[in-house]
C-alpha positions, -999 to 999 in steps of 0.1 A, spaced: -115 174 529 -146 151 538 -170 144 516 -202 170 517 -235 161 515 -260 177 496 -299 164 504 -327 176 483 -360 163 473 -347 165 436 -318 148 426 -292 155 397 -305 124 381 -334 105 367 -345 72 348 -372 64 328 -382 22 329 -390 16 289 -418 -17 283 -390 -40 281 -372 -31 314 -339 -9 304 -334 18 324 -321 55 305 -305 81 327 -311 117 321 -306 152 337 -329 157 368 -351 190 361 -356 221 390 -341 256 394 -322 242 427 -308 209 404 -294 231 377 -279 255 396 -260 226 419 -253 203 389 -219 222 381 -207 220 423 -218 186 426 -192 178 393 -165 194 406 -169 188 442 -160 151 468 -201 155 469 -224 130 475 -265 140 469 -290 123 485 -321 127 471 -357 107 464 -367 85 440 -396 102 421 -405 76 395 -408 44 386 -378 46 367 -359 61 400 -371 37 419 -364 7 395 -327 25 395 -326 24 437 -332 -17 435 -305 -22 415 -281 -4 431 -262 -16 465 -280 9 494 -294 30 466 -257 43 457 -256 51 422 -215 56 417 -216 37 381 -193 52 355 -214 77 334 -228 97 361 -206 133 360 -229 150 388 -211 128 416 -227 102 434 -261 99 440 -278 81 466 -321 76 460 -345 68 484 -371 43 477 -396 58 499 -429 42 498 -454 62 470 -488 66 495 -455 87 520 -440 108 495 -471 115 476 -487 127 509 -455 145 518 -447 161 492 -479 170 475 -503 176 507 -481 189 531 -447 203 511 -468 217 478 -506 223 489 -494 238 524 -458 251 531 -457 265 495 -487 280 499 -482 298 535 -447 310 523 -461 325 495 -492 338 508 -515 322 481 -546 311 508 -578 321 496 -585 328 533 -623 327 539 -620 289 525 -590 278 532 -564 265 549 -584 233 571 -562 219 590 -582 186 600 -573 146 612 -568 138 576 -542 171 572 -525 154 607 -522 123 587 -506 140 561 -481 156 580 -468 123 603 -463 113 560 -444 144 554 -421 137 594 -413 100 579 -403 115 546 -376 139 567 -367 106 588 -358 88 555 -333 116 544 -321 122 580 -309 84 584 -297 82 554 -272 112 560 -263 100 593 -254 66 576 -234 82 550 -218 108 574 -183 107 581 -176 124 612 -175 158 613 -190 163 580 -210 191 562 -242 184 557 -267 208 535 -302 199 531 -322 223 511 -356 240 511 -391 231 521 -395 199 518 -371 189 542 -377 212 576 -377 188 599 -345 168 589 -319 193 605 -333 181 644 -336 147 631 -300 144 617 -288 165 651 -302 136 671 -285 111 653 -250 126 649 -245 156 670 -208 158 659 -221 167 618 -221 200 608 -255 209 595 -268 240 570 -306 244 557 -305 265 529 -350 279 521 -349 286 484 -383 298 485 -397 334 508 -406 331 543 -440 341 556 -445 371 580 -454 357 619 -493 368 612 -496 346 580 -467 318 590 -493 317 622 -523 303 602 -505 266 607 -515 251 636 -492 262 663 -477 230 672 -466 225 638 -450 257 631 -430 253 664 -419 222 648 -413 238 614 -393 264 633 -371 245 655 -364 215 627 -348 243 609 -326 259 640 -316 223 649 -289 237 620 -258 255 627 -270 276 599 -303 285 582 -298 304 546 -319 325 522 -319 343 493 -326 377 504 -324 396 531 -362 403 538 -369 363 536 -343 356 565 -359 389 584 -391 369 585 -379 341 595 -362 355 623 -392 370 632 -413 338 634 -388 323 658 -391 353 678 -430 358 679 -439 324 678 -411 303 695 -399 329 721 -362 327 708 -337 351 714 -331 371 681 -297 393 675 -308 410 644 -275 429 641 -258 394 643 -283 371 622 -284 349 653 -314 328 669 -309 312 699 -331 284 708 -333 255 732 -302 256 746 -282 264 709 -274 292 687 -283 294 651 -262 317 624 -288 328 596 -271 337 563 -282 354 533 -266 344 503 -287 352 468 -283 327 439 -268 340 404 -259 327 375 -231 313 353 -230 335 326 -203 321 306 -220 285 310 -253 300 298 -245 320 269 -222 289 260 -259 266 258 -276 299 241 -255 298 212 -260 261 206 -278 255 166 -310 246 183 -310 279 198 -306 295 164 -330 274 145 -359 286 174 -346 320 170 -350 317 135 -385 305 136 -393 329 162 -381 362 138 -400 350 112 -433 344 132 -427 380 144 -410 402 119 -392 428 135 -418 434 162 -409 443 199 -408 418 218 -419 413 252 -413 384 269 -422 359 298 -414 326 306 -426 308 336 -438 280 350 -476 278 353 -471 282 387 -498 303 407 -471 323 420 -459 333 391 -490 361 387 -489 350 347 -527 358 346 -526 392 359 -493 398 338 -513 392 305 -542 409 317 -511 441 320 -505 431 284 -540 432 275 -542 472 289 -513 486 277 -529 474 242 -561 490 253 -544 526 260 -517 528 237 -529 515 203 -501 534 189 -487 497 195 -507 475 177 -494 455 144 -457 466 165 -450 446 193 -458 407 204 -459 392 237 -441 358 236 -453 341 268 -439 309 278 -454 289 307 -450 259 309 -473 233 329 -465 228 368 -479 204 393 -508 195 375 -515 169 398 -529 196 419 -564 208 411 -553 244 418 -528 246 391 -551 224 365 -578 255 369 -547 279 373 -534 268 335 -570 267 322 -574 305 329 -539 316 313 -551 295 284 -588 317 287 -569 348 293 -547 339 264 -576 334 237 -593 367 249 -562 389 239 -563 375 206 -597 376 201 -598 412 207 -567 426 191 -561 399 170 -558 401 131 -550 388 98 -513 400 101 -505 408 137 -507 382 166 -507 402 193 -497 375 220 -477 337 212 -483 318 241 -463 279 247 -473 258 277 -448 232 255 -417 236 282 -384 241 258 -354 250 269 -334 260 239 -369 277 225 -370 293 263 -331 308 257 -341 316 220 -366 344 235 -342 360 259 -318 368 235 -346 383 210 -365 402 245 -367 435 239 -386 435 281 -386 410 299 -417 410 318 -409 390 362 -443 400 379 -447 370 405 -471 379 436 -442 360 458 -406 340 449 -379 335 468 -349 344 442 -361 347 404 -332 334 379 -356 343 353 -352 374 359 -312 372 358 -305 351 335 -325 376 306 -303 402 309 -276 381 306 -282 371 272 -306 399 258 -276 432 266 -308 455 254 -338 440 272 -355 464 295 -367 449 326 -400 449 345 -402 433 379 -419 425 409 -411 440 443 -422 410 453 -396 391 442 -365 382 455 -343 394 429 -355 429 433 -329 430 466 -301 431 435 -319 440 409 -346 466 412 -322 499 410 -322 491 374 -352 473 365 -386 489 364 -401 476 393 -443 471 399 -466 464 424 -475 426 411 -513 435 421 -516 464 404 -523 458 366 -526 492 351 -493 499 371 -482 467 353 -495 478 318 -475 513 325 -445 498 331 -447 479 297 -448 508 281 -419 528 301 -398 500 291 -409 499 257 -395 538 250 -367 537 271 -340 551 254 -309 525 243 -285 544 256 -302 536 291 -308 500 285 -273 493 278 -263 517 309 -289 494 325 -284 461 310 -245 458 322 -252 468 360 -282 439 360 -255 417 340 -231 425 366 -258 418 394 -269 383 379 -234 368 378 -219 381 407 -230 350 434 -231 319 401 -237 285 419 -205 272 425 -197 301 446 -226 301 463 -226 267 474 -188 275 481 -196 303 501 -219 286 525 -194 256 530 -171 281 543 -197 296 568 -207 265 577 -169 257 586 -166 288 607 
């Protein structure tokens, strides 16, 4: 069996450059990387990724052709691409994160943005160059007939570029984000919208986390490209070729998650948290301070819950873990500040000498997050829009008695909605009511729902999720 090639912006390892010039390797971050690390360890896989830091670039320059095959990398072979920092910045920040992410998560303040001018056109050229660097590396590395799995919105043009160089390859593209409906996707300039769609359609298979995102993609192809779409067969035919569209709902490896959650550092965090909150009920949320995660409305919902239900004062604590995200973008810095301001308002309004109604943590600590999962009575997951949201799946695995309050706009709602308390993420009052209902849910009902949530959450762990896609791509 030929080596499988996996392409993503972020790789499974990163490097820290010390002042004395020495390099230290560490695991890469990000949800998609975490999900696929086990796959990389157990497969004949080459991971092609970008060098993201000075340490990464130093490691690349010390390695032949950027191939990190040395002993000690249990993540499989890695090839890092030393893309010029200015090109990377424009492609990653200006286009991928400030444009494509905003489009597919419906985040624009439309009276004021987007604004596509000549500056954006220059940034788009960098996005093309970034995709071309990946396509070239994949073309160089792939054996005849190899399978290539290209990941996410950073690399929407790479399938078409690779197809030109290597028509013999089996190419898949997977979107880990939602996909915007045509009326929103068409905010993009017409030629760029067409280039994005046709870039993915050069793949043999286009994958999505939920059926609604796949449907939106097909709608865009039909309305904006004039492609022929067979929704029953999930195929799109355009420019003489047919692309199959697949839905693969990424889940969690429950055994591996529990093994990590039983480590001593997690137990220590549980002890510290329990000392702080006592025997009070716990409402937990764990997110990055990403605009789409809707943290501020979630906090206002908790505030309204406290205002509506004084009987809960002193009896409940909200653990809100909001880890900084994309602070090189001004919108994200302001959003983090808004989260902190809202938290202060809640503390000032409801806090007392012997009760902190809200504990906000903005320092990323995975072990502490696992401890919070295990202690949760209610898990709040209320994104404006999410491709999947693995928090909604991890929580019920680690807390069998946890009630899940879940946004209907998360991809996970398709699988978990029947056993969650589903909310409109814009409805603060409705979310406040759901928090109250979740706290009052009888223990027997919690157990029944929890068992079904765990079964759904672990139905397609990363190894099977990836294997299913490879099988589908092969056939």
